[in-house]
mmCIF file of the N, C-alpha and C atoms, coordinates in Angstrom:
data_MODEL
# 
_entry.id   MODEL 
# 
loop_
_atom_site.group_PDB 
_atom_site.id 
_atom_site.type_symbol 
_atom_site.label_atom_id 
_atom_site.label_alt_id 
_atom_site.label_comp_id 
_atom_site.label_asym_id 
_atom_site.label_entity_id 
_atom_site.label_seq_id 
_atom_site.pdbx_PDB_ins_code 
_atom_site.Cartn_x 
_atom_site.Cartn_y 
_atom_site.Cartn_z 
_atom_site.occupancy 
_atom_site.B_iso_or_equiv 
_atom_site.pdbx_formal_charge 
_atom_site.auth_seq_id 
_atom_site.auth_comp_id 
_atom_site.auth_asym_id 
_atom_site.auth_atom_id 
_atom_site.pdbx_PDB_model_num 
ATOM 1   N N  . MET A 1 1  ? 0.853  -1.189 0.000  1.00 0.00 ? 1  MET A N  1 
ATOM 2   C CA . MET A 1 1  ? 0.000  0.000  0.000  1.00 0.00 ? 1  MET A CA 1 
ATOM 3   C C  . MET A 1 1  ? 0.891  1.242  0.000  1.00 0.00 ? 1  MET A C  1 
ATOM 4   N N  . GLU A 1 2  ? 0.597  2.145  -0.885 1.00 0.00 ? 2  GLU A N  1 
ATOM 5   C CA . GLU A 1 2  ? 1.397  3.355  -1.016 1.00 0.00 ? 2  GLU A CA 1 
ATOM 6   C C  . GLU A 1 2  ? 0.739  4.522  -0.299 1.00 0.00 ? 2  GLU A C  1 
ATOM 7   N N  . ASN A 1 3  ? 1.562  5.363  0.318  1.00 0.00 ? 3  ASN A N  1 
ATOM 8   C CA . ASN A 1 3  ? 1.091  6.563  0.980  1.00 0.00 ? 3  ASN A CA 1 
ATOM 9   C C  . ASN A 1 3  ? 0.960  7.665  -0.085 1.00 0.00 ? 3  ASN A C  1 
ATOM 10  N N  . VAL A 1 4  ? -0.180 7.700  -0.728 1.00 0.00 ? 4  VAL A N  1 
ATOM 11  C CA . VAL A 1 4  ? -0.412 8.588  -1.876 1.00 0.00 ? 4  VAL A CA 1 
ATOM 12  C C  . VAL A 1 4  ? -0.354 10.062 -1.469 1.00 0.00 ? 4  VAL A C  1 
ATOM 13  N N  . GLN A 1 5  ? -0.912 10.399 -0.326 1.00 0.00 ? 5  GLN A N  1 
ATOM 14  C CA . GLN A 1 5  ? -0.912 11.801 0.097  1.00 0.00 ? 5  GLN A CA 1 
ATOM 15  C C  . GLN A 1 5  ? 0.506  12.314 0.334  1.00 0.00 ? 5  GLN A C  1 
ATOM 16  N N  . LEU A 1 6  ? 1.316  11.515 1.002  1.00 0.00 ? 6  LEU A N  1 
ATOM 17  C CA . LEU A 1 6  ? 2.692  11.923 1.269  1.00 0.00 ? 6  LEU A CA 1 
ATOM 18  C C  . LEU A 1 6  ? 3.488  11.998 -0.032 1.00 0.00 ? 6  LEU A C  1 
ATOM 19  N N  . ARG A 1 7  ? 3.310  11.033 -0.922 1.00 0.00 ? 7  ARG A N  1 
ATOM 20  C CA . ARG A 1 7  ? 4.007  11.068 -2.213 1.00 0.00 ? 7  ARG A CA 1 
ATOM 21  C C  . ARG A 1 7  ? 3.639  12.340 -2.971 1.00 0.00 ? 7  ARG A C  1 
ATOM 22  N N  . GLY A 1 8  ? 2.373  12.708 -2.960 1.00 0.00 ? 8  GLY A N  1 
ATOM 23  C CA . GLY A 1 8  ? 1.945  13.928 -3.642 1.00 0.00 ? 8  GLY A CA 1 
ATOM 24  C C  . GLY A 1 8  ? 2.606  15.170 -3.061 1.00 0.00 ? 8  GLY A C  1 
ATOM 25  N N  . CYS A 1 9  ? 2.712  15.208 -1.762 1.00 0.00 ? 9  CYS A N  1 
ATOM 26  C CA . CYS A 1 9  ? 3.349  16.336 -1.078 1.00 0.00 ? 9  CYS A CA 1 
ATOM 27  C C  . CYS A 1 9  ? 4.829  16.426 -1.468 1.00 0.00 ? 9  CYS A C  1 
ATOM 28  N N  . ILE A 1 10 ? 5.500  15.274 -1.517 1.00 0.00 ? 10 ILE A N  1 
ATOM 29  C CA . ILE A 1 10 ? 6.914  15.239 -1.896 1.00 0.00 ? 10 ILE A CA 1 
ATOM 30  C C  . ILE A 1 10 ? 7.083  15.662 -3.355 1.00 0.00 ? 10 ILE A C  1 
ATOM 31  N N  . ARG A 1 11 ? 6.273  15.109 -4.234 1.00 0.00 ? 11 ARG A N  1 
ATOM 32  C CA . ARG A 1 11 ? 6.399  15.407 -5.669 1.00 0.00 ? 11 ARG A CA 1 
ATOM 33  C C  . ARG A 1 11 ? 6.084  16.871 -5.971 1.00 0.00 ? 11 ARG A C  1 
ATOM 34  N N  . GLU A 1 12 ? 5.192  17.454 -5.197 1.00 0.00 ? 12 GLU A N  1 
ATOM 35  C CA . GLU A 1 12 ? 4.841  18.850 -5.406 1.00 0.00 ? 12 GLU A CA 1 
ATOM 36  C C  . GLU A 1 12 ? 6.045  19.763 -5.174 1.00 0.00 ? 12 GLU A C  1 
ATOM 37  N N  . LYS A 1 13 ? 6.836  19.437 -4.168 1.00 0.00 ? 13 LYS A N  1 
ATOM 38  C CA . LYS A 1 13 ? 7.951  20.303 -3.807 1.00 0.00 ? 13 LYS A CA 1 
ATOM 39  C C  . LYS A 1 13 ? 9.280  19.860 -4.412 1.00 0.00 ? 13 LYS A C  1 
ATOM 40  N N  . PHE A 1 14 ? 9.505  18.549 -4.533 1.00 0.00 ? 14 PHE A N  1 
ATOM 41  C CA . PHE A 1 14 ? 10.812 18.052 -4.944 1.00 0.00 ? 14 PHE A CA 1 
ATOM 42  C C  . PHE A 1 14 ? 10.839 17.347 -6.300 1.00 0.00 ? 14 PHE A C  1 
ATOM 43  N N  . LYS A 1 15 ? 9.717  17.016 -6.852 1.00 0.00 ? 15 LYS A N  1 
ATOM 44  C CA . LYS A 1 15 ? 9.599  16.349 -8.152 1.00 0.00 ? 15 LYS A CA 1 
ATOM 45  C C  . LYS A 1 15 ? 10.018 14.883 -8.128 1.00 0.00 ? 15 LYS A C  1 
ATOM 46  N N  . THR A 1 16 ? 11.107 14.519 -7.421 1.00 0.00 ? 16 THR A N  1 
ATOM 47  C CA . THR A 1 16 ? 11.532 13.120 -7.381 1.00 0.00 ? 16 THR A CA 1 
ATOM 48  C C  . THR A 1 16 ? 11.809 12.683 -5.946 1.00 0.00 ? 16 THR A C  1 
ATOM 49  N N  . ASP A 1 17 ? 11.703 11.387 -5.725 1.00 0.00 ? 17 ASP A N  1 
ATOM 50  C CA . ASP A 1 17 ? 12.034 10.834 -4.409 1.00 0.00 ? 17 ASP A CA 1 
ATOM 51  C C  . ASP A 1 17 ? 13.515 11.036 -4.108 1.00 0.00 ? 17 ASP A C  1 
ATOM 52  N N  . ALA A 1 18 ? 14.350 10.945 -5.142 1.00 0.00 ? 18 ALA A N  1 
ATOM 53  C CA . ALA A 1 18 ? 15.793 11.105 -4.961 1.00 0.00 ? 18 ALA A CA 1 
ATOM 54  C C  . ALA A 1 18 ? 16.131 12.510 -4.464 1.00 0.00 ? 18 ALA A C  1 
ATOM 55  N N  . ALA A 1 19 ? 15.518 13.522 -5.056 1.00 0.00 ? 19 ALA A N  1 
ATOM 56  C CA . ALA A 1 19 ? 15.775 14.906 -4.638 1.00 0.00 ? 19 ALA A CA 1 
ATOM 57  C C  . ALA A 1 19 ? 15.324 15.123 -3.201 1.00 0.00 ? 19 ALA A C  1 
ATOM 58  N N  . PHE A 1 20 ? 14.189 14.549 -2.847 1.00 0.00 ? 20 PHE A N  1 
ATOM 59  C CA . PHE A 1 20 ? 13.707 14.636 -1.474 1.00 0.00 ? 20 PHE A CA 1 
ATOM 60  C C  . PHE A 1 20 ? 14.671 13.928 -0.525 1.00 0.00 ? 20 PHE A C  1 
ATOM 61  N N  . GLY A 1 21 ? 15.118 12.738 -0.905 1.00 0.00 ? 21 GLY A N  1 
ATOM 62  C CA . GLY A 1 21 ? 16.056 11.986 -0.079 1.00 0.00 ? 21 GLY A CA 1 
ATOM 63  C C  . GLY A 1 21 ? 17.336 12.762 0.173  1.00 0.00 ? 21 GLY A C  1 
ATOM 64  N N  . ILE A 1 22 ? 17.852 13.395 -0.857 1.00 0.00 ? 22 ILE A N  1 
ATOM 65  C CA . ILE A 1 22 ? 19.066 14.210 -0.699 1.00 0.00 ? 22 ILE A CA 1 
ATOM 66  C C  . ILE A 1 22 ? 18.822 15.327 0.305  1.00 0.00 ? 22 ILE A C  1 
ATOM 67  N N  . GLU A 1 23 ? 17.671 15.969 0.208  1.00 0.00 ? 23 GLU A N  1 
ATOM 68  C CA . GLU A 1 23 ? 17.343 17.083 1.115  1.00 0.00 ? 23 GLU A CA 1 
ATOM 69  C C  . GLU A 1 23 ? 17.334 16.660 2.572  1.00 0.00 ? 23 GLU A C  1 
ATOM 70  N N  . ILE A 1 24 ? 16.836 15.458 2.856  1.00 0.00 ? 24 ILE A N  1 
ATOM 71  C CA . ILE A 1 24 ? 16.724 15.028 4.251  1.00 0.00 ? 24 ILE A CA 1 
ATOM 72  C C  . ILE A 1 24 ? 17.814 14.036 4.659  1.00 0.00 ? 24 ILE A C  1 
ATOM 73  N N  . GLY A 1 25 ? 18.721 13.715 3.733  1.00 0.00 ? 25 GLY A N  1 
ATOM 74  C CA . GLY A 1 25 ? 19.828 12.826 4.063  1.00 0.00 ? 25 GLY A CA 1 
ATOM 75  C C  . GLY A 1 25 ? 19.482 11.353 4.072  1.00 0.00 ? 25 GLY A C  1 
ATOM 76  N N  . TRP A 1 26 ? 18.520 10.960 3.262  1.00 0.00 ? 26 TRP A N  1 
ATOM 77  C CA . TRP A 1 26 ? 18.089 9.562  3.155  1.00 0.00 ? 26 TRP A CA 1 
ATOM 78  C C  . TRP A 1 26 ? 18.429 9.014  1.786  1.00 0.00 ? 26 TRP A C  1 
ATOM 79  N N  . THR A 1 27 ? 18.539 7.680  1.726  1.00 0.00 ? 27 THR A N  1 
ATOM 80  C CA . THR A 1 27 ? 18.669 7.022  0.430  1.00 0.00 ? 27 THR A CA 1 
ATOM 81  C C  . THR A 1 27 ? 17.292 6.962  -0.228 1.00 0.00 ? 27 THR A C  1 
ATOM 82  N N  . THR A 1 28 ? 17.308 6.769  -1.532 1.00 0.00 ? 28 THR A N  1 
ATOM 83  C CA . THR A 1 28 ? 16.049 6.607  -2.256 1.00 0.00 ? 28 THR A CA 1 
ATOM 84  C C  . THR A 1 28 ? 15.292 5.384  -1.744 1.00 0.00 ? 28 THR A C  1 
ATOM 85  N N  . GLN A 1 29 ? 16.037 4.348  -1.371 1.00 0.00 ? 29 GLN A N  1 
ATOM 86  C CA . GLN A 1 29 ? 15.410 3.125  -0.857 1.00 0.00 ? 29 GLN A CA 1 
ATOM 87  C C  . GLN A 1 29 ? 14.663 3.385  0.447  1.00 0.00 ? 29 GLN A C  1 
ATOM 88  N N  . LYS A 1 30 ? 15.236 4.204  1.324  1.00 0.00 ? 30 LYS A N  1 
ATOM 89  C CA . LYS A 1 30 ? 14.567 4.502  2.593  1.00 0.00 ? 30 LYS A CA 1 
ATOM 90  C C  . LYS A 1 30 ? 13.313 5.341  2.354  1.00 0.00 ? 30 LYS A C  1 
ATOM 91  N N  . VAL A 1 31 ? 13.403 6.281  1.432  1.00 0.00 ? 31 VAL A N  1 
ATOM 92  C CA . VAL A 1 31 ? 12.220 7.079  1.079  1.00 0.00 ? 31 VAL A CA 1 
ATOM 93  C C  . VAL A 1 31 ? 11.131 6.153  0.542  1.00 0.00 ? 31 VAL A C  1 
ATOM 94  N N  . SER A 1 32 ? 11.519 5.234  -0.320 1.00 0.00 ? 32 SER A N  1 
ATOM 95  C CA . SER A 1 32 ? 10.570 4.280  -0.895 1.00 0.00 ? 32 SER A CA 1 
ATOM 96  C C  . SER A 1 32 ? 9.905  3.430  0.184  1.00 0.00 ? 32 SER A C  1 
ATOM 97  N N  . LYS A 1 33 ? 10.678 2.962  1.147  1.00 0.00 ? 33 LYS A N  1 
ATOM 98  C CA . LYS A 1 33 ? 10.106 2.170  2.244  1.00 0.00 ? 33 LYS A CA 1 
ATOM 99  C C  . LYS A 1 33 ? 9.069  2.979  3.009  1.00 0.00 ? 33 LYS A C  1 
ATOM 100 N N  . MET A 1 34 ? 9.372  4.256  3.266  1.00 0.00 ? 34 MET A N  1 
ATOM 101 C CA . MET A 1 34 ? 8.423  5.103  3.981  1.00 0.00 ? 34 MET A CA 1 
ATOM 102 C C  . MET A 1 34 ? 7.152  5.276  3.152  1.00 0.00 ? 34 MET A C  1 
ATOM 103 N N  . LEU A 1 35 ? 7.310  5.510  1.860  1.00 0.00 ? 35 LEU A N  1 
ATOM 104 C CA . LEU A 1 35 ? 6.148  5.740  0.999  1.00 0.00 ? 35 LEU A CA 1 
ATOM 105 C C  . LEU A 1 35 ? 5.318  4.478  0.794  1.00 0.00 ? 35 LEU A C  1 
ATOM 106 N N  . ASN A 1 36 ? 5.931  3.328  0.981  1.00 0.00 ? 36 ASN A N  1 
ATOM 107 C CA . ASN A 1 36 ? 5.210  2.059  0.866  1.00 0.00 ? 36 ASN A CA 1 
ATOM 108 C C  . ASN A 1 36 ? 4.752  1.528  2.222  1.00 0.00 ? 36 ASN A C  1 
ATOM 109 N N  . CYS A 1 37 ? 4.778  2.396  3.224  1.00 0.00 ? 37 CYS A N  1 
ATOM 110 C CA . CYS A 1 37 ? 4.304  2.088  4.580  1.00 0.00 ? 37 CYS A CA 1 
ATOM 111 C C  . CYS A 1 37 ? 5.073  0.938  5.232  1.00 0.00 ? 37 CYS A C  1 
ATOM 112 N N  . ALA A 1 38 ? 6.328  0.734  4.834  1.00 0.00 ? 38 ALA A N  1 
ATOM 113 C CA . ALA A 1 38 ? 7.174  -0.281 5.440  1.00 0.00 ? 38 ALA A CA 1 
ATOM 114 C C  . ALA A 1 38 ? 8.106  0.333  6.482  1.00 0.00 ? 38 ALA A C  1 
ATOM 115 N N  . TYR A 1 39 ? 8.080  1.668  6.609  1.00 0.00 ? 39 TYR A N  1 
ATOM 116 C CA . TYR A 1 39 ? 8.918  2.366  7.578  1.00 0.00 ? 39 TYR A CA 1 
ATOM 117 C C  . TYR A 1 39 ? 8.195  3.624  8.026  1.00 0.00 ? 39 TYR A C  1 
ATOM 118 N N  . ILE A 1 40 ? 8.141  3.821  9.338  1.00 0.00 ? 40 ILE A N  1 
ATOM 119 C CA . ILE A 1 40 ? 7.576  5.047  9.902  1.00 0.00 ? 40 ILE A CA 1 
ATOM 120 C C  . ILE A 1 40 ? 8.738  5.828  10.511 1.00 0.00 ? 40 ILE A C  1 
ATOM 121 N N  . PRO A 1 41 ? 8.909  7.079  10.113 1.00 0.00 ? 41 PRO A N  1 
ATOM 122 C CA . PRO A 1 41 ? 10.053 7.856  10.592 1.00 0.00 ? 41 PRO A CA 1 
ATOM 123 C C  . PRO A 1 41 ? 10.041 8.066  12.103 1.00 0.00 ? 41 PRO A C  1 
ATOM 124 N N  . LYS A 1 42 ? 11.243 8.093  12.675 1.00 0.00 ? 42 LYS A N  1 
ATOM 125 C CA . LYS A 1 42 ? 11.415 8.436  14.078 1.00 0.00 ? 42 LYS A CA 1 
ATOM 126 C C  . LYS A 1 42 ? 11.161 9.930  14.222 1.00 0.00 ? 42 LYS A C  1 
ATOM 127 N N  . ILE A 1 43 ? 10.996 10.396 15.443 1.00 0.00 ? 43 ILE A N  1 
ATOM 128 C CA . ILE A 1 43 ? 10.597 11.790 15.667 1.00 0.00 ? 43 ILE A CA 1 
ATOM 129 C C  . ILE A 1 43 ? 11.594 12.785 15.079 1.00 0.00 ? 43 ILE A C  1 
ATOM 130 N N  . GLY A 1 44 ? 12.880 12.541 15.237 1.00 0.00 ? 44 GLY A N  1 
ATOM 131 C CA . GLY A 1 44 ? 13.879 13.447 14.663 1.00 0.00 ? 44 GLY A CA 1 
ATOM 132 C C  . GLY A 1 44 ? 13.805 13.481 13.153 1.00 0.00 ? 44 GLY A C  1 
ATOM 133 N N  . GLU A 1 45 ? 13.586 12.322 12.555 1.00 0.00 ? 45 GLU A N  1 
ATOM 134 C CA . GLU A 1 45 ? 13.427 12.242 11.110 1.00 0.00 ? 45 GLU A CA 1 
ATOM 135 C C  . GLU A 1 45 ? 12.159 12.963 10.674 1.00 0.00 ? 45 GLU A C  1 
ATOM 136 N N  . ALA A 1 46 ? 11.103 12.805 11.452 1.00 0.00 ? 46 ALA A N  1 
ATOM 137 C CA . ALA A 1 46 ? 9.833  13.454 11.132 1.00 0.00 ? 46 ALA A CA 1 
ATOM 138 C C  . ALA A 1 46 ? 9.969  14.973 11.137 1.00 0.00 ? 46 ALA A C  1 
ATOM 139 N N  . VAL A 1 47 ? 10.760 15.492 12.065 1.00 0.00 ? 47 VAL A N  1 
ATOM 140 C CA . VAL A 1 47 ? 10.989 16.940 12.108 1.00 0.00 ? 47 VAL A CA 1 
ATOM 141 C C  . VAL A 1 47 ? 11.674 17.388 10.820 1.00 0.00 ? 47 VAL A C  1 
ATOM 142 N N  . SER A 1 48 ? 12.699 16.651 10.385 1.00 0.00 ? 48 SER A N  1 
ATOM 143 C CA . SER A 1 48 ? 13.404 16.989 9.141  1.00 0.00 ? 48 SER A CA 1 
ATOM 144 C C  . SER A 1 48 ? 12.471 16.924 7.937  1.00 0.00 ? 48 SER A C  1 
ATOM 145 N N  . ILE A 1 49 ? 11.639 15.888 7.903  1.00 0.00 ? 49 ILE A N  1 
ATOM 146 C CA . ILE A 1 49 ? 10.701 15.725 6.793  1.00 0.00 ? 49 ILE A CA 1 
ATOM 147 C C  . ILE A 1 49 ? 9.701  16.869 6.755  1.00 0.00 ? 49 ILE A C  1 
ATOM 148 N N  . SER A 1 50 ? 9.115  17.188 7.908  1.00 0.00 ? 50 SER A N  1 
ATOM 149 C CA . SER A 1 50 ? 8.107  18.247 7.934  1.00 0.00 ? 50 SER A CA 1 
ATOM 150 C C  . SER A 1 50 ? 8.708  19.591 7.555  1.00 0.00 ? 50 SER A C  1 
ATOM 151 N N  . ARG A 1 51 ? 9.930  19.854 7.987  1.00 0.00 ? 51 ARG A N  1 
ATOM 152 C CA . ARG A 1 51 ? 10.598 21.110 7.607  1.00 0.00 ? 51 ARG A CA 1 
ATOM 153 C C  . ARG A 1 51 ? 10.858 21.157 6.106  1.00 0.00 ? 51 ARG A C  1 
ATOM 154 N N  . ALA A 1 52 ? 11.354 20.050 5.560  1.00 0.00 ? 52 ALA A N  1 
ATOM 155 C CA . ALA A 1 52 ? 11.661 20.004 4.128  1.00 0.00 ? 52 ALA A CA 1 
ATOM 156 C C  . ALA A 1 52 ? 10.410 20.201 3.281  1.00 0.00 ? 52 ALA A C  1 
ATOM 157 N N  . LEU A 1 53 ? 9.288  19.658 3.760  1.00 0.00 ? 53 LEU A N  1 
ATOM 158 C CA . LEU A 1 53 ? 8.037  19.766 3.008  1.00 0.00 ? 53 LEU A CA 1 
ATOM 159 C C  . LEU A 1 53 ? 7.241  21.029 3.329  1.00 0.00 ? 53 LEU A C  1 
ATOM 160 N N  . GLY A 1 54 ? 7.630  21.721 4.389  1.00 0.00 ? 54 GLY A N  1 
ATOM 161 C CA . GLY A 1 54 ? 6.908  22.932 4.779  1.00 0.00 ? 54 GLY A CA 1 
ATOM 162 C C  . GLY A 1 54 ? 5.540  22.640 5.358  1.00 0.00 ? 54 GLY A C  1 
ATOM 163 N N  . ILE A 1 55 ? 5.437  21.522 6.081  1.00 0.00 ? 55 ILE A N  1 
ATOM 164 C CA . ILE A 1 55 ? 4.166  21.147 6.716  1.00 0.00 ? 55 ILE A CA 1 
ATOM 165 C C  . ILE A 1 55 ? 4.395  20.935 8.208  1.00 0.00 ? 55 ILE A C  1 
ATOM 166 N N  . SER A 1 56 ? 3.315  20.915 8.957  1.00 0.00 ? 56 SER A N  1 
ATOM 167 C CA . SER A 1 56 ? 3.426  20.699 10.399 1.00 0.00 ? 56 SER A CA 1 
ATOM 168 C C  . SER A 1 56 ? 3.640  19.217 10.702 1.00 0.00 ? 56 SER A C  1 
ATOM 169 N N  . LEU A 1 57 ? 4.140  18.942 11.889 1.00 0.00 ? 57 LEU A N  1 
ATOM 170 C CA . LEU A 1 57 ? 4.273  17.549 12.333 1.00 0.00 ? 57 LEU A CA 1 
ATOM 171 C C  . LEU A 1 57 ? 2.913  16.876 12.407 1.00 0.00 ? 57 LEU A C  1 
ATOM 172 N N  . ASP A 1 58 ? 1.890  17.614 12.797 1.00 0.00 ? 58 ASP A N  1 
ATOM 173 C CA . ASP A 1 58 ? 0.536  17.059 12.852 1.00 0.00 ? 58 ASP A CA 1 
ATOM 174 C C  . ASP A 1 58 ? 0.073  16.607 11.469 1.00 0.00 ? 58 ASP A C  1 
ATOM 175 N N  . GLU A 1 59 ? 0.336  17.436 10.463 1.00 0.00 ? 59 GLU A N  1 
ATOM 176 C CA . GLU A 1 59 ? -0.062 17.065 9.101  1.00 0.00 ? 59 GLU A CA 1 
ATOM 177 C C  . GLU A 1 59 ? 0.724  15.841 8.635  1.00 0.00 ? 59 GLU A C  1 
ATOM 178 N N  . LEU A 1 60 ? 2.021  15.820 8.925  1.00 0.00 ? 60 LEU A N  1 
ATOM 179 C CA . LEU A 1 60 ? 2.830  14.660 8.552  1.00 0.00 ? 60 LEU A CA 1 
ATOM 180 C C  . LEU A 1 60 ? 2.304  13.403 9.248  1.00 0.00 ? 60 LEU A C  1 
ATOM 181 N N  . ALA A 1 61 ? 2.022  13.500 10.524 1.00 0.00 ? 61 ALA A N  1 
ATOM 182 C CA . ALA A 1 61 ? 1.509  12.351 11.272 1.00 0.00 ? 61 ALA A CA 1 
ATOM 183 C C  . ALA A 1 61 ? 0.189  11.849 10.697 1.00 0.00 ? 61 ALA A C  1 
ATOM 184 N N  . SER A 1 62 ? -0.623 12.746 10.186 1.00 0.00 ? 62 SER A N  1 
ATOM 185 C CA . SER A 1 62 ? -1.910 12.339 9.622  1.00 0.00 ? 62 SER A CA 1 
ATOM 186 C C  . SER A 1 62 ? -1.731 11.450 8.408  1.00 0.00 ? 62 SER A C  1 
ATOM 187 N N  . PHE A 1 63 ? -0.617 11.566 7.701  1.00 0.00 ? 63 PHE A N  1 
ATOM 188 C CA . PHE A 1 63 ? -0.352 10.711 6.551  1.00 0.00 ? 63 PHE A CA 1 
ATOM 189 C C  . PHE A 1 63 ? -0.131 9.257  6.970  1.00 0.00 ? 63 PHE A C  1 
ATOM 190 N N  . PHE A 1 64 ? 0.292  9.043  8.226  1.00 0.00 ? 64 PHE A N  1 
ATOM 191 C CA . PHE A 1 64 ? 0.588  7.701  8.711  1.00 0.00 ? 64 PHE A CA 1 
ATOM 192 C C  . PHE A 1 64 ? -0.528 7.112  9.561  1.00 0.00 ? 64 PHE A C  1 
ATOM 193 N N  . ALA A 1 65 ? -1.580 7.886  9.809  1.00 0.00 ? 65 ALA A N  1 
ATOM 194 C CA . ALA A 1 65 ? -2.661 7.457  10.699 1.00 0.00 ? 65 ALA A CA 1 
ATOM 195 C C  . ALA A 1 65 ? -3.797 6.778  9.950  1.00 0.00 ? 65 ALA A C  1 
ATOM 196 N N  . GLN A 1 66 ? -3.524 6.284  8.782  1.00 0.00 ? 66 GLN A N  1 
ATOM 197 C CA . GLN A 1 66 ? -4.604 5.712  7.961  1.00 0.00 ? 66 GLN A CA 1 
ATOM 198 C C  . GLN A 1 66 ? -4.804 4.255  8.243  1.00 0.00 ? 66 GLN A C  1 
# 
């Protein structure tokens, strides 16, 4: 199952998973695992992700609460 909302948010700002991964210091594989709901970011990682995407932690958390 893919996290479509989060992927859309990433693609809107970064265009590719690789560009997003570079921004937050992750490999493309780790980004892919997160987007396929096989990995949930730790709190420190979540802060980096929310900052990179320009969204709140609450909004980011809502992507994983499905």
